[in-house]
C-alpha positions, 0 to 999 in steps of 0.5 A: 880532701873533704872540706866541711864547707859552705860557700854561698856563691852570690848570683845576680838575678833580675827576675822579680822576687817571689816568681819562679826563678827556675821556670823550666823545672817542675817544682812542688811548693809549700808556703810557710809564714815567711818562706816558700819552699820549692822542692824537686824530687825530695821533701821539704825538710830541713826547711820546713823544720828550721827556716821559721826558727831561724827567722825568729832568731834573726827577728830578735836582733833585727825587728825590722824584718817584720815590716820587710816580710809582713808589709812587703817592704823588702827591697833588693840591693837595686831597690826593686820590690820583691813582687806585688804580693801582700807579703814577702816570702824568702824562697828555698829551693831543695833539689834531690840530685846533682843533675837538677842542682846543676840545671839551676846553676847553669840557668843562673850562670848563663843568665848572668855570665858567671865565671867558669871557676864560680860555676865549677865551685858551686857545683862542688859545694852544692848550695848558693845564695842569691845576691838579691837576697831572695832565694837559696838553692840546696842540693840534698845529696852529693851535688857531683852525682847526677843521679843523686843518692843518699840524702845528707843532713843539710840543716846547718847549711840551711840555717847558716845561709838563712842567718846570712841572707836575713841580715843582708836583706836588712842592709839592701846590699849585695856585697858585705864583708866576710866577717859580717856574712859568715859571722851572722851565719855562725850566730844563727847556727849557734842559737838554733843548734848550740854549735857551729858546723859550717866551715870555710876551710878544712879545720882538721888539715889546718890543725895538722899543719899548724898544731900550735893553733890548738887550745890544748892537745886534749880531745875537744881542745879545738874548734869543731862541729861537735864542740861548744865554740864559746867554751873553746873561744873562752879558753883561747881568749884567756890563754891570750890567743886572741885575734885583733879587731883589725884582723877579724874585720879583714878576714878572708876565706883564702887566708882564714884560720879556725881561730879567726872563724871563731872570733868572727862568730864571737864578734857578731855575738858580742855586738848583739849580746845585750839590749843596748848593744843590739840597738846599736847593731841595728843602727849599724845595719841601718847606716849600711842600708843607707849606703854607708860602707861598713868600715871599722870606723863606722862600727866603733862609732856606732857601738860607742867606742873611740878606738880598737883598744877600748872595744877589744877590752869589752869584747875580750872581757865578755868572751872570758865571762860566763855570759858568752855561752 
């Protein structure tokens, strides 16, 4: 089974930020305004082309990122500084083949005692995000082929992970609920590419086994990498195929459906869809940064709602409007 998936397995790293996290490997390095790209056996794309675009998307909804990067106010979940440099740069590691990717995986696995299952899944998926929110590692060819091979287009994986990482960096937290991490990754993808392509499950297999989940039987009637998610989700919402706020917030990878993926995206988008909502979302992130758990009660209170029903009314109305695009 081929899974269209990104699983940003989170690893704990103790090294100071903006150091060489894998010093035993030889890297070429290029600095951008907000990113350091380190490559081994490959070029700097897609990072050179899309990382700064993703930063601008996230800066619009999280203006505090500017201080974190420009003034080096970035802190890890443990409160450590990223380094002694004048500014913080997020590091993107790009490797050409599975052998070098596996080397990175095993360095982190041995350093931080990963479980064998996590090591195996990471090797299969071909990318992972540091839980200290400082770096991302991506294999550009088949990660299970040690000799490399034809490089694949990794731009969606890059943007999705950076959207997640930049949001997480503002919270100073290592562990956030799936609806926040995946949802902001989807939001970044949509804003950069006008589509969402990264799955946490096999959509095609799911629809074969659950045909009633489709919007309709026509081509283009399901969520997919070539479709506009707002258009499909608008139809789902109008047809009363809705996912409640409670269920959206409780979504997990192991039980995820395509529709839940869509509503996770729509929820994050709704929360930053106007200037007023964006300010409230920033307050929500600030509360989490202060070690307040991102519960449903906190979300409702910060966004100005007294209960699920009132939130869902505005959320669903927005989803069914032309503003959701």
